[in-house]
C-alpha positions as CSV (number, residue, x, y, z in Angstrom):
1,M,130.8,84.0,71.3
2,S,133.0,81.2,72.5
3,I,136.2,81.9,74.4
4,E,139.3,80.6,72.6
5,W,142.6,79.7,74.1
6,L,145.2,82.2,72.7
7,T,149.0,82.5,73.1
8,Y,150.3,85.7,74.6
9,A,151.4,86.8,71.1
10,E,148.0,86.1,69.6
11,A,146.2,87.9,72.5
12,A,148.6,90.8,72.2
13,K,147.8,91.2,68.5
14,L,144.1,91.2,69.2
15,L,144.5,93.7,72.1
16,N,146.9,95.9,70.2
17,I,149.6,95.6,72.9
18,K,152.9,93.9,73.3
19,A,153.2,90.2,74.2
20,D,154.8,91.0,77.6
21,S,151.9,93.4,78.3
22,A,149.4,90.7,77.5
23,K,151.1,88.4,79.9
24,K,151.1,90.9,82.7
25,R,147.4,91.8,82.0
26,A,146.5,88.1,82.1
27,M,148.2,87.7,85.5
28,R,146.7,90.9,86.9
29,R,143.2,90.0,85.9
30,H,143.6,86.3,86.7
31,W,142.6,85.0,83.3
32,P,142.6,81.2,83.0
33,R,145.8,79.8,81.5
34,L,147.3,76.5,80.6
35,V,150.5,75.2,78.9
36,G,149.9,73.4,75.7
37,N,151.7,70.3,74.4
38,D,153.9,72.6,72.3
39,G,155.1,74.3,75.5
40,K,153.4,77.6,74.8
41,T,151.2,79.1,77.5
42,R,147.7,79.9,76.4
43,I,145.2,82.2,78.1
44,Q,141.5,82.8,77.8
45,V,140.7,86.4,77.1
46,P,137.2,87.5,78.0
47,P,135.2,88.6,75.0
48,E,134.5,92.0,76.4
49,C,138.2,92.7,76.4
50,L,138.5,91.9,72.7
51,R,136.1,94.6,71.6
52,T,138.5,97.1,70.0
53,V,138.2,99.8,67.5
54,P,139.2,98.6,64.0
55,E,142.4,100.1,62.8
56,D,141.0,101.1,59.4
57,I,138.5,103.6,60.7
58,T,139.1,107.0,59.5
59,T,138.1,110.1,61.4
60,D,136.5,113.2,60.1
61,I,138.7,115.6,62.0
62,P,139.5,118.6,59.8
63,V,143.1,119.3,59.3
64,D,144.2,122.9,59.6
65,T,146.7,123.6,56.9
66,S,147.1,127.3,57.6
67,L,150.4,128.7,58.7
68,P,151.0,129.0,62.5
69,A,150.3,132.3,64.2
70,D,153.2,134.8,64.8
71,D,153.6,133.9,68.4
72,T,153.9,130.2,67.5
73,R,156.6,131.1,65.0
74,E,158.4,133.1,67.7
75,R,158.2,130.2,70.2
76,L,159.4,127.8,67.5
77,A,162.4,130.0,66.7
78,A,163.2,130.3,70.4
79,S,162.9,126.6,70.9
80,E,165.2,125.9,67.9
81,A,167.8,128.4,69.3
82,R,167.6,126.8,72.7
83,A,168.1,123.4,71.1
84,E,171.3,124.6,69.3
85,V,172.7,126.0,72.6
86,L,171.9,122.7,74.3
87,A,173.6,120.7,71.5
88,A,176.7,122.8,71.9
89,Q,176.7,122.2,75.6
90,V,176.4,118.5,75.1
91,E,179.4,118.6,72.7
92,D,181.5,120.6,75.3
93,L,180.6,118.1,78.0
94,Q,181.5,115.2,75.8
95,R,184.9,116.7,75.1
96,E,185.5,117.4,78.8
97,R,184.5,113.9,79.7
98,D,187.0,112.5,77.1
99,R,189.7,114.8,78.5
100,L,189.1,113.6,82.0
101,L,189.1,110.0,81.0
102,S,192.4,110.4,79.3
103,L,193.8,112.1,82.4
104,L,192.6,109.2,84.5
105,E,194.3,106.7,82.2
106,T,197.6,108.4,82.4
107,Q,197.7,108.8,86.2
108,P,199.9,106.6,88.3
109,T,198.3,103.6,89.9
110,G,196.2,104.1,93.1
111,F,197.3,103.7,96.7
112,F,196.1,100.2,97.2
113,T,197.5,99.0,93.9
114,R,200.9,100.3,94.9
115,L,200.6,98.9,98.5
116,F,199.6,95.4,97.5
117,G,201.5,95.3,94.2
118,R,198.6,94.3,92.0
119,R,198.1,95.7,88.5
């Protein structure tokens, strides 16, 4: 298999990663690179790095469609209750933050502002 020169985007697509990740990987592994006439940097990705699992492979893992056990239901209910409590706390903190911000805006100017007369 011949090694082709690929842009970072093309290499990223073949490696199933982002273009930035492909660039970092090429730098870390010292893959050869060059800048083409179009201004795009191209790298040589070793063939052994391009061997990936095809995306269309299906697995034969059985799916359990049964209902969760009682202890799982209880933990789920407890987690949902905790999430509601945390959501209420977040709302309270947001209201408190807004109140404090409005107080800061209505306060007289600071010491240095009064001293030096800047507004």
